[in-house]
C-alpha positions, 0 to 999 in steps of 0.5 A: 476484039478479045474479051480479056480486054473489055470493062467486063473482064476487069470487073471479073478480075476484081471480083475474083480477088475480092472473093478470094480475099473473103474465102468465097467459092467461085461459081463454077462458070468463072472457070469457063470464062477464064479458059485460055485462047487456043494456040494450035498445039497437038495432044503430043505437044502438050505437057502432062497435067499434074496436081503438083506445082513442080515435079520435086514439090513435096506436097500435092494440090494446086493453089488455083484451077488450071486448064491443060488442053486448051491450046490442043486442036487435035479433033476428038478420037472417033471412038471418044464420046464428047464429054467436054465442058464444065459439069456441076451438081447444083444440090451439092456444089460439086463441079469438074471440068473435062478436056479432051483432044484426040484420045486424051482425056483430062479432068480437073477440079476442087480437091481437099484443103481448098486445093485443086487437082488435075487427072491427065489421061495421055491416051484413054486406050486401056494402056499403062502408058496412056493412064493417069500418073497422079495423086488422090485429090481427097488426100491433099496436100499429102501425096497418095499415088493413084493405084495406076488407073487407065482410061477406057472409052466404052460407048458414051462412057470413059471408065478409069479402071484400076485393074479390074475395077472401075474406080470412076466412070463418067457416062453421057445420058440421053438428056445430055447430062453426065452420070458420074460414079466414083468409088470414093464418093458415090454417084451424082448426075452432072449438068453441063453449064456450058460446053467446051470446043476446042478451049473456047467458050460456046453456048449450049447447041440449042442456043447457039443461033447458027448452023455448024460450018459458018465462016470464021467471023461468024464463029469467033462472034458467037464464041465472044458473045457466049463468053460475055453472056457467061462472064456477065452472069458470073459478075452479077453472081459474085457481086451479090455474094461479095456484097453479102459479106 
């Protein structure tokens, strides 16, 4: 069965609407629970992600968060660190969602004026062709082009290079957290709320309760249970926020 057809998901959708009406920020875990199901596409078959609602839109910024690579089934490039998942800073409330497929690397999250961005690197291989063609999230709804950054994998890091300068870096630490440095907003250490595995919700490795290589039924059940656990927690958190209004 699919979690989108359960009463729990109905509560989730109702609370989403109530929170938006009351201008309440959605808990980061809602985004993971809303992640679509994969449909077996390769990285090259998925259109580029963009922070515009359409190519000819006069303004920049998306009205809601969107996933880009959830349908992608290519394995990660061997040289790529695994940064996939929903990352957050509990102190500041900052969050960002990282998707990866082959050597493609996509970061999305909240921007200015209540809008959302997608920075999609078609190939983090250091080439201009593989670089992100998008806009500065802090300037939304104005459209100020990013200065032609390219993505480069280096060990446990993904560096967003603007010429010889690292405009932003994301490095996986030994303790499983992500060190994020951005030349415009500074440095912070992010915690992965729940990992993403080829577009499906998944509990952290130490909580999975099963070994890799399980049969398809066990894998699907674990994914469903993890999504239900996250969704239950989010529904409770959202209900408390709505009730407090």
